[in-house]
Every structure is written in structure tokens, then in C-alpha cells.
C-alpha positions, 0 to 999 in steps of 0.5 A, a space after each residue: 527495500 529488502 522487504 519488497 519481495 516478501 511484502 508483495 509476492 507472498 502468494 508466490 512464496 506460499 502458494 497454498 495459503 488463503 491469506 497473508 499479513 505483512 506487518 512492518 517492524 514499526 508496528 506491533 500487532 495488538 489483536 488476533 491476526 484472524 480477527 484482522 483478516 476477517 474484519 478488514 478483508 473477509 467481512 468487507 469482501 475485499 482482496 486487500 487492506 492496506 494501512 493509511 499513511 499516518 501523516 499524508 493524504 495526498 501523493 504530492 505531500 509524500 513526494 515532497 517529504 521524500 525529497 525533504 528527508 532525502 529518502 530518494 537519491 534521484 530528486 529529478 526523477 521523483 519530480 518527473 514522476 509527480 508531474 506525470 501523475 498530475 498530467 494524467 489526472 492526479 488531483 489532491 485528495 478531497 471528501 469527494 474521493 470517499 470511501 478512500 480516506 487517503 491517496 497515500 497508502 502506507 505499506 506497514 500493514 498489508 492484509 491480502 486474500 490470495 486469489 486470482 484477482 489479487 494475484 493478477 494485481 501484484 504479479 506485475 510489480 518488479 
């Protein structure tokens, strides 16, 4: 949880930068970071690229694993959150959701273009 501020608010810590890369300790970067930025953000005209979860494609699967592994102390709050998501239309992932390969991002790798749109998106995270 200590990585939340630098992970999501890099644009606030380094306001003059055009791009940022967050790489979690569980990953090892094997290619040039500029190549990653160009291929996943610039060439795709995207504001952000986030790695896909290695095991789960549906949010409920991730919540059940979080409960099973006791990664979250308040199981009832997690259950209520998932029920709220389902009540508001969360459906299991299916090929109909393409081009999205998963409903579960894994924030081990985050590539961001710093600009008005991405700054607005992540400025509300607390």
C-alpha cells in the first residue's frame, strides 16, 4: 500500500514529465522503456497502458482470491463492494468485451502519458 502515491500520482510529483512508467518489484524490465512507451501508449494513441492480471479475468475471481488469501482484513466490506458492482451491472468477462482481455488490471506495470485527460482521471484517487 506504500506505493499508491508514487504509482498513481507520478504526474503530481514530476509535473514537467511527458510520460511515466511504474514497474512493481515483481517484474524485471527486459526492453527499452522508451520502446514500451512508444508501442503501448504513443502508437496506440492511448493515455495509459496497465498490465493484465496473470491469473484472473473477472473481478469476482480476484475478490474471492483476496478473501481466500486473507489479503484484506474486512471480508464483509469486500463482499458488499462486489455485490454493489454486480447490482450496478458488472458482468463476467466474455469475448464480447474485446478488445479488453480482462476485467482485472494488475498494477505491476503502468505506462502513462501525462496530459489533461490522464491527470483528470487519476486526480480523484484518494
